[in-house]
C-alpha positions in Angstrom: -10.6 -5.2 -22.2 -7.4 -4.2 -20.4 -8.1 -0.6 -21.1 -11.6 -0.8 -19.8 -10.3 -2.4 -16.7 -8.0 0.3 -16.2 -10.9 2.9 -16.6 -12.7 0.9 -13.8 -9.8 1.0 -11.5 -9.3 4.6 -12.0 -12.9 5.2 -11.4 -12.6 3.4 -8.2 -9.6 5.5 -7.3 -11.7 8.7 -8.1 -14.2 7.5 -5.8 -12.1 6.9 -3.0 -10.2 10.3 -3.5 -13.6 12.1 -3.0 -14.2 10.4 0.1 -11.0 11.4 1.4 -10.9 15.0 0.0 -8.2 16.8 -2.0 -5.5 17.5 0.9 -5.4 13.6 1.9 -5.7 12.7 -1.9 -3.0 14.9 -2.8 -0.5 13.2 -0.4 -1.5 9.8 -1.5 -0.8 10.5 -5.2 2.6 11.9 -4.3 3.4 9.0 -2.4 2.4 6.5 -5.3 4.3 8.7 -7.7 7.4 8.5 -5.7 7.1 4.8 -4.8 6.6 3.9 -8.5 9.5 6.3 -9.4 11.8 4.4 -6.9 10.8 1.1 -8.0 11.7 1.8 -11.7 15.1 3.5 -10.8 16.2 1.2 -8.0 15.3 -2.1 -9.6 18.7 -2.9 -11.1 20.5 -2.4 -7.7 18.0 -5.1 -6.2 17.9 -7.5 -9.1 21.5 -7.8 -9.5 21.9 -9.3 -6.0 22.7 -13.2 -6.6 19.8 -14.2 -4.2 17.3 -12.3 -6.2 18.5 -12.2 -9.8 18.7 -15.8 -10.5 14.9 -16.5 -11.2 12.6 -15.5 -14.2 10.5 -13.3 -11.8 13.5 -11.3 -10.2 12.6 -8.1 -11.9 9.0 -8.1 -10.8 9.9 -9.2 -7.2 12.4 -6.4 -7.0 10.1 -3.8 -8.2 7.2 -4.9 -6.4 9.1 -5.1 -3.2 10.6 -1.5 -3.5 7.3 0.1 -4.4 5.6 -1.5 -1.5 8.2 -0.9 1.1 8.7 2.7 -0.2 4.7 3.5 -0.1 4.3 2.0 3.5 7.3 4.1 4.7 6.2 7.4 3.0 2.6 6.9 3.9 3.7 6.3 7.7 6.0 9.5 7.4 3.0 11.7 5.7 0.5 10.5 8.4 2.7 11.3 11.3 3.8 14.8 10.3 1.0 15.9 7.6 -2.4 14.1 7.4 -2.7 12.8 10.8 -1.7 16.3 12.4 -3.9 18.6 10.8 -6.2 19.2 7.8 -6.2 21.8 5.1 -9.8 23.0 4.2 -10.7 23.5 0.5 -13.8 24.6 -1.3 -16.3 21.6 -1.6 -16.3 22.0 -5.4 -12.5 22.0 -5.5 -12.5 19.1 -2.9 -15.1 17.1 -5.1 -13.6 17.7 -8.6 -10.0 18.2 -7.8 -9.7 15.1 -5.6 -11.7 13.0 -8.0 -9.4 14.0 -11.0 -6.1 13.2 -9.0 -7.7 10.0 -8.0 -8.4 9.0 -11.4 -4.8 10.2 -12.5 -3.5 7.9 -9.7 -5.6 5.0 -10.5 -4.6 4.6 -14.1 -1.0 5.1 -12.9 -1.3 2.0 -10.6 -3.0 0.1 -13.3 -0.4 0.8 -15.6 2.4 -0.2 -13.4 0.5 -3.6 -12.7 0.3 -4.1 -16.4 4.1 -3.4 -16.6 4.8 -5.9 -14.0 2.8 -8.6 -16.0 4.5 -7.9 -19.3 8.0 -8.6 -17.6 6.8 -12.2 -16.4 6.6 -15.4 -18.2 2.9 -15.0 -17.9 2.9 -12.4 -20.8 3.5 -15.0 -23.3 0.4 -17.0 -22.1 -2.4 -17.2 -25.0 -5.1 -16.2 -22.4 -3.3 -13.4 -21.1 -2.9 -12.0 -24.6 -6.6 -12.6 -25.4 -7.4 -10.4 -22.4 -6.0 -7.4 -24.4 -2.3 -7.1 -23.4 -1.2 -5.9 -26.5 1.7 -3.8 -27.6 -0.5 -0.6 -28.3 -1.6 -0.7 -24.7 1.9 -1.3 -23.5 3.4 1.7 -25.2 0.4 3.8 -23.8 1.3 2.3 -20.3 5.0 3.1 -20.8 4.2 6.6 -22.0 1.8 7.3 -18.8 4.5 6.0 -16.3 7.3 7.7 -17.9 5.3 11.2 -18.0 5.1 11.0 -14.2 8.8 9.9 -13.7 10.1 12.6 -16.0 8.1 15.1 -13.9 9.9 14.0 -10.8 13.1 13.9 -12.8 12.6 17.7 -13.7 11.9 18.4 -10.0 15.1 16.7 -8.7 17.2 17.8 -11.7 18.0 14.2 -12.4 19.4 14.4 -16.3 22.0 11.6 -16.2 21.7 8.4 -17.7 19.0 7.2 -19.9 15.4 8.4 -19.7 12.5 6.7 -18.1 11.1 5.5 -21.6 14.5 4.0 -22.4 15.0 2.5 -19.0 11.2 0.8 -19.1 11.9 -0.3 -22.7 15.0 -2.0 -22.0 13.3 -3.6 -19.1 10.6 -4.9 -21.5 13.2 -6.2 -23.9 14.8 -8.0 -21.1 11.7 -9.5 -20.3 11.8 -12.5 -17.8 14.8 -14.0 -19.3 16.9 -15.6 -16.4 20.3 -14.2 -16.0 23.0 -16.3 -17.3 25.0 -17.8 -14.7 28.6 -18.9 -15.0 29.0 -22.6 -15.4 31.1 -24.2 -12.8 33.7 -26.7 -14.2 32.8 -30.4 -13.9 35.4 -32.0 -11.5 37.5 -34.5 -13.4 37.2 -38.2 -12.3 39.8 -39.2 -10.2 41.3 -42.6 -11.3 42.6 -44.8 -8.5 46.1 -45.7 -8.4 47.0 -49.2 -9.7 48.3 -51.4 -7.2 52.1 -52.2 -7.6 52.7 -55.3 -9.3 54.3 -58.2 -7.4 57.1 -58.5 -9.8 58.2 -54.9 -9.2 58.5 -55.6 -5.2 62.0 -56.4 -4.5 62.7 -59.6 -2.5 64.0 -59.5 0.7 66.9 -61.7 1.7 66.1 -63.9 4.4 68.6 -64.3 7.2 71.0 -67.3 6.8 72.1 -69.7 9.6 74.6 -68.3 12.1 78.1 -68.8 11.2 79.7 -71.9 12.6 82.4 -71.1 15.4 85.8 -72.7 15.3 86.8 -74.8 18.4 
């Protein structure tokens, strides 16, 4: 069922892409790919912040925030300098088929990323969620699909250090939604009140005697 939902989402993106035409669709798909790429590779830096990383939803919050902010920034920049300034005409056949194909790919990429976010939350262990079709097979398909686009970006920017995209996502899935272990603060030791000094231990003060008698 999850797979067919992804097909429907991809079809909706393809229909939207045909309305936008190829030039605007290409810019939109580019922004989506870069946003998801940044969300995956910048997640550790955001999730390790103490204010964010102490909840079971730290990974999904960090990734969703990075992707959303990155997409909004890229979309504003592309609108100001590209799509909002001029339009590049293409043949009608190319506008229809090419934009529809790009939109379909972008839709399935967005759906795969959403399923990845669901997998790293405690909701993935729910029986209802599993009955919908969130199986390991579709998880591997979504991971491979996302990794294909991220590896394409890595090839363009010549990024070959560290783990591959597949390893990064698989480590994220293994980590799951487990909260990070927090150092235990030592419990304060109970303070015992000081015992009052016993009366016997207090030295008695000598009372002053009568004045000495003077000789007359």
